[in-house]
Every structure is written in C-alpha cells, then in structure tokens.
N, C-alpha and C positions, 0 to 999 in steps of 0.2 A: 075418302081419305082425309078430308078436312076435320073429321071427328077424331082422328087418330093422333095420339100424343105419345112421345117416347122420351127416353133419357137423352136429351140433346147434348148433355155434357159428354156422353159416350161417343158422339160422332167424331170421326177422324178430323184432325186439324186440316182445314182447306189448303190445297195447293194453290199455285198462282191462278190456274185456269178455273178454280172453284170459288174464287173470291167474288163477293157480290158485284163490285164495279165491273170486273172483267166479264162476268156472266151477263150483266145488263148490256154492256157494249156489244158482246157477241150476239145477243138476241136482236139488237137494233140492226147490226150488220146483216144478220140473216134475213130480217124483214126487207132491208134495202136490196139485198141480192135477189130476193123473191120478186119484189116489185120491178126491179130492172129486167128480170127474165120475162115477166108478163108484158112489160113495155116493148121489149125486143120483138116478141111474137106479134104484138099488135102492129108495130111499125113495119114488119115484114109480111104484111097480110097478103101481098102478091105471091110470095113464096109458099106460105103456109095455108093460104086460103083454101085450096082444094083439099089439103089434108084435114083441116079442121071441119070442112063441110061434111066429110065422111062421118064425123061424130054425130051429125044430125040424123043419120040412119045407120047406126052401128049394128054389127052382127051380134045378135043376142047371145050366141054361144061364146063369142070372145069376151063380151062383157061379163058373163057368168064366170068364165074362166079367170078373168082378172080378179074379181071379188073373191073367188074361191082361193086363189093363190095368196091374196092378202090375208085372208083368214088363216090359211095354213102357216103363213109367216108368223102370225101372232101365237099360234099354238106351238110351233117349233121353238120360238124364242122363249116361251114360257117353260117348256120342257127343258130347254138348255139351261136356263137360270136355276130351275128347281134341282136339276141334277147336281149342280155345283153347291147349292145351298144345303142339300140334304146331308152333307158332311158336317154341318154345324148345328143342325136342328131339324125339327119336323115341320113340314108344311104340306097341307092337303093339295091334291091335284087341281080340283076346281078352284080352291082358294088361290093357288098360284096363278091360274089363268086370270082370275079377277084382279089380283094385285098387278100383274104385268100389264094387262089391258088398261087399267087405270093409270099406271105409271107412264105408259106410252102417250096417253092422252095429255097428262099433266106436263110431259116434256115439251109440248107445244107452247107452254107458258114460259115466261122468263125464269131465270135462276135455276134451271134444271130441276123444276119442282118434282117431277116424277121420281128421279133418283133419290132425292132426299126424303120424300114421303115414303118410298119403299124401304129405305133404311130404317126410318122411324117405326114403320109398321112391323117389320120383322123383329125389331128390338122389343117392342111393346107386346106383341101378340104371340110371336113364335119363340121368344127368348133367344134370338140370334143377335149377338152383339153387332153394332153398327160397323165396327172394325172388321168383323168377319164377312159381313155383306160387302164391304169395300174390297176385301181380299178376292171375293168371287168376281167382282167387276174386273179387277186386274187379271185374274186367271182367265176370264172370258176374253179379254183383249189378246192375251198370249195365244189362246187356242184359236181365236179368229185369225190372227196373223199366220199361224201355221197352216190353217185350212186354206186361206187365200193362196199361200205358196204352193200347196199341193194341187189346188185347182188349176193354177197357172201351168204347173208341170204336166198335168193331164192334158190340157189343151195343146200345149207345145208338143207333147209326145205324139198326140193324134195327128198333128200337122206334119211332124217330121217323118212319121212312119206310114202315113197315108191311111191309117185305120179309121173306121167310122167312129166319130166322137160319141155316138149313141152307145157304142160298145165300151169304149175306154172310160166313159164317164162313171161307170159303176165300179171300176177297179178299186178306188180308195175304200170302198165299203168292206173289202176282203180283210185288210189288216185291222180295220176297226172291229169287225166281228171277232177276229182272232184275239185281239187285245182284251176285248170284253169278257173273254173266257177266263182271264186272270183276275181274281178278285181285287188285287191291289191296283190294277190298271183300269178296272171297269168304269168308274165314274168319268175318268178322262176320255176313255174310248167312246162311251155313250155321248158325252158332250161334243166330242169332235164329230161323231157321226151326225148328230142333230144339226150342228152348225153347217156341215157340208150339205146336208139335205136342204137347209135354209138357203144356201147359195144357189142351189139348183132351182128352188122355187122363185127366188128373186129373178133368175134368168128367164123363167117363164113369164114373169110380170113384164119384163122389158120386151120380150118377143111379142107379147100381146099388145102392149101399149103402142109400139111402133106399128103393128099390124092394124090396129084400130084407125090409124092415120093413113093406111094404105102404103106403109113403108116396111116391106119385109126386111128382116135382118138375119144373118147367119147364126147358127148355134154358138160358135166361138165368140162372136160379137156380143150376143145376149149374155153369155157368161162373164165376159170382160166388163160389160156395163154393170152387171150384178155386183161384181167384186168392187168396182170403183164406187158404186153407190153405197155399198155397205161400209166401206172405209170412210166415205164422206159423212155417213150417219154417226160414226164413232167420234167425230171431232167434238170435244167436250163442251165448247162454248156455244155450239149451235144445236139446239134441241132438234133431234131427228134429222139432222143435216139440212135444216130449213134454209133455203136459198142456195146453199153450196151444191147440193145434189143437182139442182137444175142446171147450173153452169158446168159442173163436171161432165154430165151427160151431153150437154150441148157441145162442149169443146172436144169431146171424144168422138162425136158423130162423124165429122169429116175423116177421122182417122180409121175408125172401125167399120163404118157403113157407107162412107162417101156421100153422106147427106150433109147439107149446110148446118151450121151451128143452130140456127133458129128452129129447124125441124127437130133436132135433138132436144132442145129446150122444150118444144111443144110436146114431145113424147113424154118427157119427165113431168110436165105439168098435168098431163092426163093421168099418169101414174100417181102423182101427188094428190090430185083431186079425189081419186078413188080411195087412196090411203086415208085421207082425212075423213071420208064418210065412214069407212070401216072402223077407224080408230075412235071416232065420235060415238058411234053406235055401241061398240063393245066396251069402250072406256066408261061410258055412262052406265051400262048394264053392270060392269064390274064394280064400279063405285057404289051402285045401289045394293048389290049383293053383299059387299063388305060392310056397308052401313047397317043393313038388316041383321047381318051376323053379329055385328058389334052390339046392337040393341038387344038381341036375344041373349048374348053373353052377360050383359048387364042385368037383365031381368032374372036370369038364372042365379046370378051371384047375390041378388037382393034378398 
C-alpha cells in the first residue's frame, strides 16, 4: 500500500475524530489501555494462573477453530465492504480480500492508516472516489448498528420464549434472503446477512477464547461479547479497538459470565494475540499481492 498514491485532494474533509492530533492521542490511549490490561493480568496471577497454564497445553482443535474463525472474519468483512463498494465501481474478489487484509493490518498503526490507504487505493486503482468510499463506511456503520439490534432481539426472544438459541439464531436470515430477491434491496440485504454472519463468527471466537482458558461461557454471553467487541472496534480513534476491547470484555465478564474482570481481560488478550497473528500473516500477503499487481500494471502500461 505504500506504493499506492491517490488524489488526496479528493479525500473528504476530516471530522474531529479524524484530525491528526486526535488520532495520535487516540492511538497512545489505546496502547496505554492495552498495557494496563496486560499489567492487570500479571498482577492477578493468582486468579488467572491456572487459566493461563492451560494455554501451555491447548486443545489443538480449539486453536484451529479460533484461527479458522479469525480468517472467516477477514473474508466476511471483505465481502461486506465489497458489496457496498460495487455500487460505485468495480473491484475484484481476490483484490478486495488483499485490500481489506492490508487495511486491517495498517489500522494497527497510528492515524487509521488502513482506512486512508484503502480510500487512496480505490480512488487510484478502481476509480471509486474517496467520498464514495467514505459513504460506504457510513453505510456500514448504519447496517452494523441495525444488525446488532436484531441480534439483541433474537437473544432476548429466545430467552423470553424458552426456545433453543441454536434455532432462533437463524431466523434473521429468512428476511435477508427474501429482501435479496428484490433487486433494489439486494445489496443491502446481502451486506446485512454478511454482517450478521460475522457477528456469529465473532461469538465463536469468544466461546473458544474463554474455553482455551478453561472458562466455558453460554451462547448468549458469547454473542453479547461479540456485539460489544465489534462496537468497540468501530471507535474511530482506536485502530481495531486496540486496548478498549480488552477492557470492555473484562468489565462485561462479571455481568455475562460471573468471571472476574481479570479473566475476561485474559480471554480477550488470547483473542487479540491470535488476531494479530492472522492479521500480520494475511496483511503482509495482501500487501505483497497488491504490490505485485501494481508492478505488473506498470509494466503493461510501459
């Protein structure tokens, strides 16, 4: 992505949370929150010692499931973004996976580098104006909020009626499929379905992360953790919810699972560590693919 240049004058005027100083402060705050989370776990070694000891002999099946869920999140996020972008221009499927993986990796750097690089890329390569990419970001936020609300209703309905959540959890896909049959609604329906699937995959991640520490959680709790974590990840001044997610999950642990804060933080640190590995591997692969494609395009044009 470092090779990509775009029409920076076409970029939307930064809002308050997008200004350089605010983003730098947000990044520092995120690092401090992350450091505080790690320190808390270390200081409560008596409480989390047994849980962390289980990581020395983890269930290979659970580890594989966690990494598979993380990869699925990347793929679903890519498909979600592409679905919204296709209304403004053309972008290849593999290309979108590469762009998204690279952007997620860059978002671990200060200044929300991933978002701005993605805007510049689509403007320079796909002919999608930066303002249109910004529109899809806003549209994604609206869809995400709606999906979170529907997810909460599904969990509450299952609890109120006594129905098995494994049955009711699939109900939202019915209206999604119905709306997808209407051409005018199809992009929105597909995007909503992809985001809902992503919520469920995030729930799997939390169920597995807690289980790796020997801390089983219920399906409703896993879904609640997923929604809270995804919301935290959307905070604009903290790339990928850095630091904030750890504390959100930790503070919710006594409420949702009756585990102390430090065990919730430890579970999120496990999730974060696996996420960083997957993001690093596929982010670098994506960046390499884009750089090679860029060089090939230059050679063809020469």
